[in-house]
Each structure stands twice: as C-alpha cells, then as structure tokens.
N, C-alpha and C positions, 0 to 999 in steps of 0.2 A: 516496310516492316523491319528490314535489317538495320536501317538507320535509327528507327525508334528503339530497337533493342540496344543498339550501340549508345544512344543518347542516355538511356537509363543507367547503363553501366558507367559511362563516362562521367555523368553528373554525380553519381555516387562516389566515384573515385576522387573527383575534384573536391567534393564536400568534406570527405574524410581527411584529405590532405590539408584543407583549409583550417580544420580544427586540430591538426597535428596528431591525429589518431589513425594515420594511414596503415599502421601495422594491424589494427583491428580489422580493417577492410581486407588487407591482403591475407591475413591468417584465416579469417572466416571464408573468404573466397577460395583460397587454395585448398582448404579442408573440404569444402563442398565439392570442388572440382575433382579432388583426389578420390573421395568416396563415390562420386558419380561414375568415374571411369573404372575404378577397381571393381565395384559391385555390378556395374552395368556390363562390363566385359565378362565377369565371372558368370553372370546369368546368361548372357548371349552365347558364350562358349559352351556352357553346360547344355543348354537347349539345342544349340547347333550340332554339337557332337552326337547327342542322342538321336537327333533326326537323321544325321548322316549314317550313324551306326545301324539304325533300324532299316534305312534304305539299303545299306550294303548287305544286311542279313536277310534280305527278301528272298523268298523261295522262287525256284524256276516255275514259270506258269505253263504247265503242260496241259493237264486236263482242266478245261475251263468250266466251272459251274455257273449256274445262273447268277449267283451272287457276284462272282468274279467278272462275268461279262458286263454286268451293270456298272461295276467299278472301273472297267477298262477304259470307258470314255473319259473318265476323270483323269486317269493316268496319262492318256494320250493328250489331254488338253493342257496339262501342266508340264509335260515332258520338255518343251522348248524353254520353259521359264523356271526350271527347277532351281538353278543357282540363284536367280533373282528372288524367287519366292523364299528360299532358305535365308537369303540376306535380309529380306523384308521382315520375316518372322522373328529372326534373332535380334534385329535392330529394334523392333518394337518392344520386345520383352526386355531388352537391355536398357532402352530409354526409360521404361517404367520402373525397372528395378533401380537404375542409377538415380532417378529423381527421388525415389523413396529413400534411398540410402543417404543422399545428400542432406536430407532433412534431419539426419542423426548426427550432425556435426558437433552438437553440444555433448552428446553421449560419447562420441569418439574422443573429444578433447579431454573430457573428465576421466575417461579410462586411461588414456596414454599419459596424462599428467597427474593422476591422482596421488595424493599424499596420505599417509596414515592418520587416523584419528587418535591412535593410542588408547582406544577404548574397545573392549570386546563385548560381543553379544553374549547373553547368559546361557544360550542353548548350545550353539556350535563353537563358541569361543573363537570366533573369527573377528578380525578388526572391522569396525563399522565401515571403513572405506570399501570393503568387499561388497557390501550391500548398496552403498551410495554411488560408487564409481564402477565397480567391476560387473556386478550382476546385471545392471541395465544393458551393458554392451553384450554380455553373453546371451541375454534374451533376444537382443536384436539379431545376433548371428544365428541363433537357433531359428528365429522366425524367417530369416532369409534362407536358411537351409531347407526348412519345410516348403517354402514357396518354390525354391529351385527344384526340389525333389518332385513336387506335385506337377509343376509345369513340364519337367522332363518326362515324367510318367505319361502325362496326357499326350505330349508331342510324339513320344515313341509309340504309344498305343495306336494313335491315329495313323502314323506312318506304316506300322505293321499291318493294320487293317487295310489301308489303301493298297498295299502291295502284296496282300495275301498271307501275311504271317499270322494274322488273326482272322478267324472265320466265325460268323454268327449263325448263319443258316445252312452253310454247306455241310454235307455228310462227312463223317470221319473226325479226325482230331480237330479240336477247336484252335490249336496254336501249334506252330512249328517248334521244334526243339530250340532253335536260335531265339525265337520270340519269347519262349518260356524263360530261357536263361536271362535274356536282356531285361525283361520286365521284372523278374524275380529279384535281380540285383537292385533295381530301382526301388522295389518295394522293401527290400532288406535295408536299404539306406534310409528310407522313410521310417521304418520301425526302429532302426538304430538311433535316429534323431529323437524318436519318441522316448527311447531309453534315457537319452541325455536330458530330455525335458522332465522326466520323472525325477532324475537326480537333482536337477536345479530346483524343481518344485520343493524339495526338502528344505533348501535354504530360503526359498520364497515364502515358506510358512512364517518366517520371522518378520516379514514386512507385508504379510497378507492382511487386507482389511476385511472385516466381517461385521455383521450386526449382532451384538451381544445384548440380550434382553436386559441384563442388569446395568449395563453402562451405555448402551447405544453404540456409537461408532467405536470399533475396536481394531487395534493393529497388534499382530504378534501371535504367538502360539497360546492356545488354551489347553485345558486338560485333554480334550478329545484330539487336538492336533498332535500333541506330544506323545500320546499313548495309542492312537489309532491311525491317524493320517500319516505320521512320520514313518512308522514301520510298514504301513501299506505302500507308501511311495518306494521304499527300499525293495520290497518284494516285487512290486510291479517293474522296477528297474531291472531286476534279475530276469524276470519273465520276458521282458522286451528284448534283452540281450540274446537270450536263447532263441526267441522267435526270429530275430534278425539273422542269426547264424543259420537257422533252418532255411530261410529264404536264400541266403548265399549258397547253401548246399545244393540248390537245384541246378547249379552250373555243372554238377557231376551226376546227380540223380535224374534230372530232366523230368521231374514229376511235381505236381502241386500239392500232393496229398499231405505231406508233413508240414509244409509252411502254412497251409490253410488250417490244419488242426491247431498248430501253434498260435496262429493269429486269433482263432476262435477262443482258445484258452486265455489269451491276453485280454480280449474284450470281456469275457466272462469274469476274469479276475478283477478287471477294472470296476465292474459293476458290484461284485461281491465284496472284494477287499477294499476298494477305494470308495465305495458308496454305502453299501449295506452295513458293513462292520462298524464304521465310525458312527452310523446312526444308532446302532444297537448300544455301543458304548455310551453315547450321549443319553440315550433313553434310560438305560438300566444302571449305569454307574454314576453319571454326573448329576442328572436331575434329582434323584432322591437326596443328594447331599451336595448341592451345587456350591455353596459358599466354601465348604471345607476343601472340595476338589479344586476350585478355581482360585482360591486365595493365593497360593504361591505364584501363579502366573499373573494375577492382578498386581501383586507386589512388584513384579518385574516391569509390568506396563507402567505403573506409577513412577518408578524410578527413571525409566527411559524417557517417558513423556516430559517429566519435569526437567531433565537434563537437556532434551532436544529443544525445548522452547525457552530455556534460560530462566525458569521459574523455580529451580531447585533451591535457590537461596532466598526465596520469598519468606519474609518474616511475618508469621501469623500470630497475633497476640489477642488476648481477650480484652474487650472494651465494655465498660459498664453500660454505656448508653444513657446514663443519668448523672447529673452533676452532684457533687458532694459538698461544694462550697456554698455556704449560706450568705456570705457577704456579697451583695449585688455589685457594690462598687469595685471590688476586686475582679469579679467576673467581667464587668464592663471594660475595665482597663486591660484585661487579658485578651480581649478581642483584637486590639491593635497590635499586640505582641505576637498573636497567633497567626494572623492572616492579613494580607492586603486584599480586601474583598473588592473584586473588580465589578464595577457597575456599568462599564462600557462593554457591551457584548459585541465582539468582532463579527458575529454572524447576523447582527441586526442593524448595526449603525453604518453599514456601507452606503445606503442611500443618503444618510446625513452627510457623510464625507463627500458624496457626489454633489449634493446640493450646495454645500458651503465651500468646497475646495476644488470642484471640478474646473472652474475658471473658464474653460473653453469646451465647446461641444465635442470637439474631436479628442477629448481626454475622457477617461473613465476609470473606475475602480473595480476590482473583482467583487463578486457577490459576497465572498467571505474574506474579511480582513484577517490579520495575523496578530498574535501576541508575542512580544519580545521584551527584553530588559535593556534599559538604557540608564546611564548614570545621571543623577540630578542632585546637585549640592552634596556631592560625595556619597550619595546613597543610590542604589539601583531601584528603579520603579517599574512596575508592569506597564507596558506601553502598547496601545493598539495602533497599528500602522498599516498603510497600504500605499501602493505606487500609483501615481497618476499615469496610467498606461494609455497607449493609442487606442482610440475608439473610431474605427472607420465609419460606423453608422452615423457619427456626428459631424462628418466632413461637410462643409457648406455645399459642395457640388461633387458628386461622385463621377469620376472618369478615370481612365487608365493612368494618366499622368498624376492626378491628385492621389489616387489610391496607392500607387507604387513608387512615386518619385518625390512628391512634395510632403505628404504626410507620412512620415516613416517611423516616428518614435514618440514615446511619452516623455514626461518631464517631471522629475522630483518626487520626493517622499512626503507624505502627509502623516503626521503622528499625533496622538493625543494620549493624555493620562488615562490609564485604565480604571483608576479608582475615584475619579472626580467628574463632575459635570458643572456647567456654569448655571447662573440663575434661571436661564431659559431652558435648561435641560439639554444643552448642546455640549459636544465634547470640548474639553479644554485642550486646545491644540498646542503642542510643544514644537511642531514643525509644520509650517503652513505657507500660504501665498505662492505666487508664481513670479520669479523663481522661488523655490522653497527656502525659507529662512527659519532659524530657531536653534534648538539645543544641539542639533547634529553637526553643526559646523560646516566647513566647506567640503564638498564632494562632487564628483562627476554626476550631474543630475539627469542627463539624457538616457532614456531607457529604450534601447533597440531590441532587447530580448525580454519577454515577459509572458505571463499566463494568458493574456488576452491577445497577444501578437501571433496570429495564426496564418497570416498571408506573407508573401514575399515582398521585399522592397529592393529597389535598385538605387544605390547611394554612391557618393564620392565622385560623380561625374559632373558634367556641365550644368545639370539641373540643381538649383538650390533647394534645400529642405526647410520646412517651416518649423521653427522652434516654438514660438508662441507669439501672440500679438497683443498690443494694448491699444488704447484709443488714438495713439499718435502714429505708430508704425508697426510693421511686421518684422520680427526678429527671425533671421534665417541662419542656416549653418550648412556646412558640408562635412560629411562623415570623415573622420580622420583615422578610424580604426583599421586594423588589418584583417578583420574577419570577413567571411563571405568569399565568394569566388570572383576573380577578376574576369571581366567581360571584354577585355581588349582583343582577345582572339576571336576570329570569325567562327572557328570550330566550336568554341565554348558558347557563343551566342546562338548558333544553330542548334546545338545540343539542348540548351535550355528552352529555346523556342519549341522544340519537339516535346521535351519532358513536361513543360507546363502548358502545352497546347496554346501558346501565345505567339503567333507569328511576328507581332510588332517588336519583340525582343531582337529579332534578326536585323530589322532595318530602321528602327526608331532613331531619330536624330537626338533624342534626349539621352541616349547612351553614347558615351565617348571615352576618351582616355581617362583611366582611373575609376571607371564605373565598376561597382561590385554588387553582386546579387546576394542578399541575405535571405535565408529560409531555414526551416527547422528551428523555429525561434522560441518555442516554449521551453522552459527549463527542463521539465520532465522528458520532453521529446529529445532534447540534446543528450541528456545523460543516458537515456535508454539506447540511443543510437551508438554512442561511443563505448557503451558497456552492455551489449545485448544479453549478457549472462546474469545481469542483476535484475531484481524485482524492485520497482520504484515506489516509494511512499506516495500516497495520494495528495499530500499537502506540501508543496514547495513554498518556502517563505523567504522574504527579502530581509536583508540587513545591511546597514552601512558599515563597511569594514575597510579600514585603511583608506578612507576618503573615496571609496567606490561603493556602488550598490552591487551587492552580491546576492544571487539567489542561492539558498542552501537547500539541498535535496538529500534526503535520507534514502539509502539504498540497502537492500537485503540480499544475502546469499541464502538459498533454500535448497532443500532436497526432499524427496518423498521416500528415501531409502534408509531411514534410521530405524534399525530393528527395535520392535516392541513399542515404539512411540506412536500414539494415536494420530491419525491424520486430521487435518482441518482444511476447510475450503476458504481460501483467502477472500474470494469475492463475497462470501457470506459473513465471515467473522469481522471483516473490516467495514461492513455496511452499517450506516447509522442514519439519523435523521438529516444530517448534512449531505451525505452522498446521495440520499433519496431525492434531494432537491437540486443538487449540483453534481452532475456526473463527472465533471473534471476533477473532483476530489477522490475519485476511485483509484485504488491501487493498480499499478501497471504490473501485472503478474506474468512471469515467464512460464510458470506452471501453477495452476490454480490449487491443486491438491498437494499439500506439503505436510511433512511431519518433523521438519527441522528448519529453524529460521534464526538468523543473526543479523543485527544491524552492523554489518562489517565495513561499510563504506559511507563516508560523508563526502558529498560532492558539492561543488560550487560552480555557478554559471555567472560570469560577469555580465551585468545588464547592458553595458556599453559595447564591449568587445565580443561577447559571446564565448569567451574562453571557458573551457570546461576543465576542471581539475578534480581528480578522484583521490581521496585520501584514505589510507588504511586506518580503520578505526578499531576493529577487533583483531588484534595481532595474534590471537590464538586460533582463529577459525580455520580449520583444514580445508573447507570448501573455498574460501577466499584464497588460500595459499595455492590451491589447485588452479584456480583461474588466473592468478598472478603468474604462475608457471606457464600457463598456456598463452597468456598475453603479457609478456615481460615488458616492464617499463611503463605500463599504462596507469598503475596505481602508485601514488607517491607515499612515502613513509609517513607515519603519524607525526613524527618529529617536525615535519614541514608545516604543520598547522600553526599559524601565528597566534599569539595570545589574544589579539583583537578578534580574530575569527572564532577562537575557542569560547570567547565570552558570549557568543550568539548561538552556539550549537545547543541542541536540546535533545531530550529523549523523544523518539519519534512516535507519532500517534498510532499508526497502523500496527506497529509491533506491540504497543501497549494494548490495543484492542484485541489482538490475537491472544496475548497473555491473559487478559482478564477473562476471555471466553474459556480458556483452558482451566483457569483457576476456579471457575464456577464448580468444577468437578474434582480437580486435582489439587485442591488445597488441603485435603485430608491426608494424614500420614500413613494410615494403615488400610489394608485391603478389606477388612471386615466392614468398616464404616463406608468405604467406597462402594462395596457391593450392596449394602443396605439401601443406599440412595437417600438416607435421611438428611444428609448435609449438602445436597445439591442446591446450588444457587443459580440465579439467572441475571442477565443484564436487563435492567428495566427499560421500558419504552420511554422516549422523551416526553415528559409531562407538559412541556410548554407549547406543544403543537399537536396537530392531529395526524401526523405522518404515519403513526403506528410503527415507527422504526426505533432502533435502540438509541438511548441517550448517548451523545458523544462525550468523550472525556474532555476535561477542561484544564487548561494551564492556569496555575495560581501560585503566587508566592505565599507559602504557609509553613507552619511548624507542626509536625506530627508529634504525638507523645513520644518522649525519649530524645527528641532533637533539642539542641540548645538554641538554635537560631532558625529564622525563616529561610526556606530554600525554594527556589523555583521548581514547582512540582507539576506533575500530570495526575489528575485525580478522577475517580469515578465511584459510583455507588453500586451495590449489588443487593438483590432481594432474594428471598426464598423462592424456590421453583413453584410457580403457580399462585404466589401471594404477593401482596404489595408492601408489606412492612419491610424494614431494613434488616439485611443479614450482615452486611459488611461494608466497610469503607476501604478503598484501595488507593494508594498513592505511590508514585515512584519519583525519586529525586532526579530532576531533569537538568541540573546544572553540572556540566562536565568538569568544572573547576573544583568541585568538591570531591572528597574521598568517597562519599556515599553515592556517587552518580550510578544510576541504574539499580539501586537497591529498592526492592519492592516491599512495601509495608502494608499489611492487611490488618485492619481492626475488625475483629469478629464480635458481633453483638450477641448477647446471651439469647438462647432459645426460650428461656423461661419467662422473659418479659418481652413486650411488644414495643418496638421503636418505629415511629412513622417513617415510611420510605418516601421517595420523591413524589410519587403519584398521590399518596395520601396527603402530603404537605400541600401539594398544589390544589387538591380538592378542598382542604381546609381554607386555603386562601380564597377560593371561589365561593365557598359556602357561608362564610361569615357575613352577616347581614350588612354591617357597616362597609366592609370591603366591596361586597357585591353591589351595594348601592353606588359607591364611588365609581366602580368599574362601569356600571350602567350609565352614569353621568358622563364619564369620559368617552363612552362609545356612542353618544348621541350624534345625530346629524350624519355627516360623512366621515366621522372620526373612526379610527380603528385602533384597538388596544393590541399591543404586541408584547408578549412575555420574553424577557431575556433569559440568559443562562441561570438555571437554578443551582447555585453553588452550595456545596456542603462543606462545613468546617468543623472538625472535632475540637471541642472546647471543654476542658475540665470534666471529662467523662461523659459529657452530653454532646449533642450535635446541633450546630447552628446552621440554619438555612437562610440564604439571602437571594433575592431575585429582583432585578430591575424591571420596571414596567414602563413601556414606551407608548406614546400615542402618536399616531400618524393621522392628523386631523385637519378638517376643513380644507383650506386651499393648500396646506402644506402636504407635500408628497413624500416627506421623509420623517422618520420617527424621532421624537424628542423624549428624553427621560423625564417622566412626570412623577413617578412614585417609586418607592423601594419597599419591597415586602421582606420582612424578617420574622423568623420564628425560632424560639428556643424554649425547651421544656414546657411546651404547651401554650406559651404566651406569644401572641402574634401582633405585629405592628405594621401599619401601612401609612408611610409618611413620605413627605416630599424629598427628603434626603436620607442617606444611609445613617448619618449621625443621629438624626432625629428618631429614626426607626429603632436603632440600637438603644438609645436612651429610654424609649418607651418600653421596650421589651424588658430591660433590666431595671427600669424604674429609677435610674440615677443618671446624672450627667457625666459624660466621659471627662477624665481629667488629664489624659496624656495626649489625646489627639488634637492637633491644631484645627481651628475652624475651617471647615471645608467650603470651597467656593460654592456659592449658591445657597449656603445655609441660611435659612430664614430666621432662625432664633439665635441671637447672640448669647454669649455666656450670661448666666443668670446673676442678678444682683438685687438686693433689697431696696436700693436707692432708686426712686423713679427717675430722677434727673440723670443719674449715671446710665440707667437702662435706656433712656431715650437717646442719650448721646451715643451709646454703643450701637443702637439701631441705626442712627444717622451715619455712623462710621461704616456700618455694614453696607448701607445703601450706596454710599460714596465709593466704596471699594468695588461693589458690583457694577456701578456706572463706569468706573475706570476700566474694568475688564471688558465691558461691553464696547467701550470706545476703541479698545485695542482690536476687538473682533471686527468692528465696522470700519474698515478702511485700511489702516487705522486712522481714527480721527484724533489727531494730537491736541487740538484745541479743547475738545471735550474731555480728553484724558487729563490735561493740565488742570481744568476746572475741577474734575473729580478728585484729583490728588489734593487740591487746595481745600475742598470740602472735607476730605478725609482728615487732613491735618487739623482743621478747625474743630471737627467733631471729637477727635481724640484729645485735643487740648481741653475742650469743654468737659469731657468725661474725667480727665485727670484732675481738673480744678474742683469739680463736684465731689469726687472721691476724697480729695484732700480735706475739704470742708467737713465731709461726713466723718472722716477719721478723727478730726480735731474735736468735733462735737461729741463723738462717742468715746473720747478718752483713749484714742489709739486702737480701739477694737474695730477691725475692718468688717464691714457688712458683707 
C-alpha cells in the first residue's frame, strides 16, 4: 500500500517535470499539505484541549448515584487507555478536517493572490474582488469554525457526562458550575460565529441566487432583499452578539437563565424578522406593484450580467427580414460577396474522410472534424480538416507489444475545401494521401498526441515503431522527442508498473536505454493538468503552424462570485446536438455554476512533442492575473503568439454558446421590457436530426450588414420563446487578426412580421412534393439520407438558408454529397450543386462565381455547338480530377487534359464562327 501511494505521487511528479510545469505540481501540493496540517492541527488541538479541560474540571465522585454507578464501569474500562483514546479521537477529527481543508486550495490561492477588479458593486460599493476572492474564503473559515465549535461542544459534553459534570437522571443540579461555565463558553463561541454569519450574509445577498418569477434564475438583491432581509440580518447580528455575551457571562453568574432567554429571543427573532417580515413585505408591498418596485434592481442585474459575460458591447440592430432589391442578378451576385457557403459539414463527412483517406486500419479520424482557414492562391478559404490519428481497434493483432510499443502514433493531416465537392459528391481534398501531400507544405506529420490517443505508449527504446506500410515494405521510426518520462531508472519502471497495474513494464526486454513512456495524451487532458484552475473548451482543434501540427485549446477563467450577475450552468448552456452524440466535446468545467467567464488563455499542444504552452489572451482579466500571481511563469505573454499561430486562432464555441444563452434574455436594454418577458428568445433545437438538443453554432466566412469584407465568423439563430419563427441572427467576428475580433452582432427581426426559423425551413424542405419525392428515391433500398448543417446567411435584408444533403447508400458506408437545399424569400431549390440551387432560387445565372467542381451545367450559350463543346470540356475536367483522386492515375489524367484542351479549342473555334456570322454580336 505504501509503495502504491508512493508510485502515484512519484509518477505525477515525473510527469509534471517532463512537461516543464513542475511548479504547478509543487505549488498545488504544498498548498494542499499546508492547509491539511494547519486546519487539521487546529481541529485536533481544539477538540483535544476541550476534552482535556472537561476531564480536568470533573467533580469529585463522593456520593454515587445509580446513574454514576452505571457509568463507573466505562470510566474504569478506559482509564488505562485515556491518553491513547484522546490521541485517536483528536487524530481522527484532525485527519477529516485536514482532508476537507486541503480541498479548498483554489479558494486559498485566490484569496491570498487576489487582485482588484476596479469595479464596485452597486449596493455595498465594495470591489468585485471581495465577492470573487475574499468572501468564499471567509465562508470556508466560518464553516470550519462552526464545525470546530460543534465538535468541541459534543466532545466536552460527553466528557462531562462520563465523569459526572453533567447528570441526566440524578437528583439535584443537572450540571456542575465548572461544566456550566465550560459549555456556556463553547455555546457563546457558536452564537458569536452565528453573528459573524449574519454579517457575512448581508454581503452574500449580492451573490445570492433565487428563483424570480419574472426572470427565472436571478442573482443579486431584489426589493425585498434590500428593504427587508438586509435590515433583518443587521438586527439579527446585533441580537446574536448580545446573546453570545450572555453565554460568556455565565463564567461569573453560573446560571443558564439569561443565556437561554437570549438564545430563545434570537431564534424567535430569526423566525419573525428573518422570515415573516420579508414575506409580509413581499406580499403587501412588492406584489401589488412588482414592476415598479423591482425595476431598479433589475437594471443593476442587467448591467452586471452583461459585463460579467462580455456581452455588454453586443450590437443589436433591427433587420427587415425581407429583401428590398428587385434585381435578381444583383442578389445572385451578392451571395458570393456575402458568404462562402460551406457544403462540407465537418460533423457529417468524417466517415467519408475515413473511407477515402484512412489508408490503414490502425488510423482513424475523430467523429467531428474541424473548420479552419488556409490560404489558396492568395486568398483564405474555409477548410474542413482532421488528423489521421492512431486507432488501436484497427491494429492487425492486439497484444501488449503492438498496443504500446509498435503502434504508437497517427500520421498526417487530411484537409478538403469547405465550399466544394467533386462530381461524385466527395470532398475536394487539398491535403491527402500517405504521407500527406498538398497545400500545407512540409511539416512534422507524426501525431503522438491527439483526441483519440487515450492509452500510454513506450517509445524511443530498442523496439521500432510502425509509421505506415505500403505494398512493398513497412516504414518504421523511433521517437526522437523529449516528452514523456524516461524509463532508464528501475525506480521509475517499478512506479509505472504499479501506477498502471502492468507488471511487464518492470521486466520487459522491449524497454531499454532511451525508452520513454507517453501518457495523458489528449490535448484537453494535458492543458487541464498543467492549468487545473482553467475551464477547458469542449472542442480542441488542430492546425499546421510553423511546420508543426499544433492542437489549439481555448481555456476560460470563471467565478461564481460576481455581484448581481445571474448564474448559468456550463454543462447545460454548452450542450447541443453535437455534445449529445459525442461526449468528448463537453466542456471540462472546474465549477459548473458560474456568473463570470472570460476566454483568458489560448493553449497549444504539439502533436509530436506534447509540449504545452499557455498564452495570455485577455490581458485585462483580474481572475487570470490572480492565477498568474499564484502560478508565476506558467502563462506566456500575448506578445509571444506568432503570426502563423494567430492566423489559426478563433472565437471559442463554448463561450459563444454561453453568451447566446444569456442574450436570449439580456439583449433588452431596459428593466421594464426585461420584466415583461415579451422579448425573451430561445436557442432552437437542431432541425437536421432528432436529438432534441440545441442547434450548434457554425463557423462560416461571411459579411454581416455594415461590414466591408467577409470575416471568419461564428453564427447562430434565435427564435421566440415557445415558437419556431426567427427572432434574431447572431454572429461574432472570430478572426483575431481583425480589429473587430470578439464583436457580437445581433440582427433583430421585426415582431410585426413572421420570418421562418430553422425548424420551419426544414419542414418546408421536407414537405414540398418534389423534394419529398426525391428524398424518398434517395432513401430507397439500404440508402440513408443525412442532412448537413443548415446555414443561415443575412442577404440584402432577407435570410438565405442553405443545407447540404448527403446519402449514405447501398454498399457505401460513408456519406456523399448528393443535393443542396437553398431557400430565400419563399423560393426553394433542391439541386445537385450549390451553384445550380442558387441559380434556380434567384432565377438567374451567377456571373462572378467560377464554375464549381462537379457542376453539371456549364455556362449557358445559344450556340448548340459551343454548348456541346463546353459540356465535353466539363466532362474532361471532371475526368482529370477523378484521375487525381484515384491513385493518382497519371495516364488517365494526361488523357483527360488532352481531351479538355481539344474541347476548349473546339468551343473557341465554334464561338469565333458564330461571332463572324452574327456580325460580332456574341451569343
């Protein structure tokens, strides 16, 4: 048992040292040990001294009553072991108290290192840091004091009873003067602590949560709190102080009469003043005129909540919901300027990546891919990408050597254009094959740390690792990184054998000089371990940065002690249809109930070395400054973020989900509207599946009204509470290279007209006879239709909806893009490509967008010869792209290029003849 405990401690120390965050381990451990011993000793000494004092104040046993005779056998039984019994009792209570106190290490560190917010609450005019950092520690001390007083009182009373100081059935006085004085002092301490509790409760009203009928969850003072509870707590504090003094006075008076009267008065006052009086105020003053009475306090709550969640600068503007432009050509062309509509849904196409780019069974992709931006021909394009990670379930033969020594890592990035599909509905890959090749250039492709890498590996020793294999040979490697823990030491090997319950680690010949053990390998797990004071976003995403694969992890600082700011439950507000089906995307919360949150840290985890770097992102956040003071040197300054890394940072999803949930109520500027509830919105359910969970926000490059250029954004829709039509569209600028990063824009739809929401649009798609018939045809046999992300784009006063439709059919076990649904201003199209669907919705051909890969209809022309030649050119182009996908097959690609050249030449000649015959007027 001792060695197992040592192994746990030793392996933790080795791991923190290996990631160069040993200060986090030592600071946390020393704080826990310090709290354990200080409060454990305090409790043990307090209880021990009171037992010793009660024993010393025992009366002489002269006249023995029947009660004392029955207790005498117990006194005789414990007499030889009194010291040992005292030691055992005090040690037990000390261990329990110390263990409880050590769990308050975060509270202690925040109190001792707290920095001011430079913002004051509107009621007591104290800095917010008092509520966020000081009050929690004072409450802990108060709770510890109550526990100590109660345990001392029980221990002293039992000792007095055992040795005759207290009598239950004996005639005469029930307690000796010494016992009366001793117990009265303890009761006086208890009542004095109650007085302190009443005083702290006054400040606690500013962060008290309650259920408010008009608004639901509520934090802060209301009218009844400020005008009834607050004075009541002050009066009760005074009564408790007087009552405590009466208990202390029994040291001289030796009578219980006055303390008992005082205690009874305190209890009666608590009922009348603390309970009945506020109820009367609420019933007869507040309820008859609730809005007028509560409005000033609601206004304080509105201001504090918006500040605490970073939504005070959200820009809410009116949006017509209907287009005013009559020129359809202009509208059609505006689509391409307004948004890069993504038809590759990262939450659907993972099986397609798996089928086309897995290459080996021991590789796999995460269930949900990611969206990022990468340059192409001087312009950034939305890209769907995933890492080819290690999949132990696909190893040819599972055994200890294969699972932990030979198959240790994934290999390469696979990326595809977000806005295109090929002729067969497959992704247009920009980075593919094994090793990966494409637009990303050269980078370290081995992936030792990833979302699917949840087991340990032993690398760098005599056993070679599998990189990948082809038809001719198996490529092997040996890990050259410095991460992980060296297993050269016998002590280390024994410790890990015990920690992982794997004896073979101790004696296996596959472990030798240079062997290193890698574990804690998921990005979120590593960031959480090195920064246990952060809340981790549910979606870590990879990016190729400076020729290395880096996992980027957003992290938050939180508190639930921001006065007047309403609380939210992170587990509920960040849940959506993706977390419902993929638990690994859930937020890793240090405290689930919060009322202040900031995206204060951007973290990276190197996929090869496992190096964790924390960067300060919010330079004004006092909570982050407090933790940086507690753990100096762990967070790098924001200036250390390289431009290459900055290009891949984005606004985090979980923070956005929390903010949109708060904005469903807190978008209104005044208390009267807030109290009426007429402007309450809700987050709609995801209409593309049957999960019944909230629709997730979507990343999309788009231009909001008022913006001059498209920006990488995070978007969502909002509906009226209890209805399905659209209330608002919300987007935040997610590109940190822009001056508007983090700016929330809300387009508020008019209440006088009805604009279809996501669920209604989806219902229209499914109810139109032509579409329903096509869907039915696509679903026949063993085929399955899957709906992709329903994207919403504000366009010229109206709202454009676009949704890719995939079919997973027949022998194919992966989805392919078959159709695209588009609707605008009541017109709906269901076509093979996005371009074709847009053309039908607007009734015109787009003039600015280049032909999309897989487009079945080439640009229109009146000349049949030219039209046929262009169709031949399109087929040749598609054949060339197909040849690149299959293999690549260079012979087929060369033939396709030749056919394409001939077709284009034929089209040019035919067009020239037509121009000549028509006198220069091009058809």
